[in-house]
N, C-alpha and C positions, 0 to 999 in steps of 0.2 A: 504494500500500500504506500502510495506516495501522496503527499498533501502539500497544499500551498494556501495561504490565507493573507488577506489584505484588509486593513481598516478602511471604512468609509467615514469621512470626517464631515462635520458641519462647517458652515461658513466661518465660524470662529476658530476652527482648527481642532476642536475636540472630537474624539472618536464617537460616532453615532452608532455604528454597528460593525461587526466583522463579517466578511464574506469569504468562504473557503471552498476549495475543490479537492476531492480525494479521488485518486485514480488507482484502480486495481491493476498492478503490473505483474501479477503472479504468472499468468500464461506467457508473457514476454520473457520473464526470468527462466521459466521451464524450457522454453524454446532455445534460449541462449545456452543453458546448461547442456541440453541435448546436442546442440551444435558443437560445443566445446568437447563433449565426450566423444563424439564421432571424429573430431580432429585428432584427439589423443589416440583413439583406436587406430586411425589411419597411420599415424607416426609409428605406432608399435608393430603394425603388420606389413607396412609398405615393403620391407626388404625380405619378408618371409616367403618361402615357396612351398613348404610342406603344409597341406591342408589341415592336418591334425594339429600342428603347431599354431597355425592361425586361429583355429577353433579354440584351442586352449587359452591363448592370449586374450581373445575376445571374451570368453566366459569369465576369466579372472578379472578383467577390467570391469565388466558389467556387475559382477558380484561385489567387487570392492566399491564401485561408484554408488550402488544402491544399498550398501551396508547389509547385504543378505547373508544368511547363514549358509545357504547353498543355492547354486545356480547350475542348471543342467542344459546340455544340448541333447535333445531326444530325437532319435530317428523313428518316425511313425510309419507303420505299414497298415494302411486303412483296410486293405483287402483281408488281411489276417487278424485284424483287431489286436495288434501287437505293437509295443513300443520298446525300443532299446535305448538306454541311457548311454551315450557314447563318451561324453566328457563331463566332468563335474568340477565346480569351484566349491570348496568347503571351508567354512570358518566356524570352528567349534561345532561341527556336525559329523554324523556318521556317513560313510560312503554308501551310495546306493547305485553304483554302476552295475548294470545288468539289464535283464529283460523284464518287461511288465506285460503279462498276458491279460486279456480282457480289459483293455485300456478304458473303454467307454464306461464300464461299470465300476472300475477300481479307482480311477483318478477323479477326485472331486475337490476343486479348490474350496477353501474354507471361506474366508471373508477378508475384507480390506481392499485398499486401492491396488495393491500388487496382484491380488487374485482376480480382479475384475477382467483384465485382458485374458488371463488363462481361461476363465469361465466362458468368455466370448468365443475363444478359439475352440474349446471343447464342444460348445453347443453348435458350432458350424461344421463339425466333423460329419462326413457322410455316414448314413446308417449301415 
């Protein structure tokens, strides 16, 4: 939130009232942070050629930036209703690298802003 205010004065110079404006700059700050994070990622992976190394770097950067306990890259096979966790970023969490059978029935995001996008992606999965 950014604000500015100015006094409105009478003819004799005394303050009659104050007028102010407040601007919500949250979305602008989020967009700036996202752009900065993408620039940092680009710097970290620009010289890499191994896809697994690129993936690991990106997952680590995202996990650290969002202060997550864990962040995964998951390969999903919609036809077999199966998912395989290929890489993980872990901070004070137990590793879960491996396969997940019955993805649609077993993976349920809980709540909160970080889970909203996951819930949207899962609901868009083909039957």
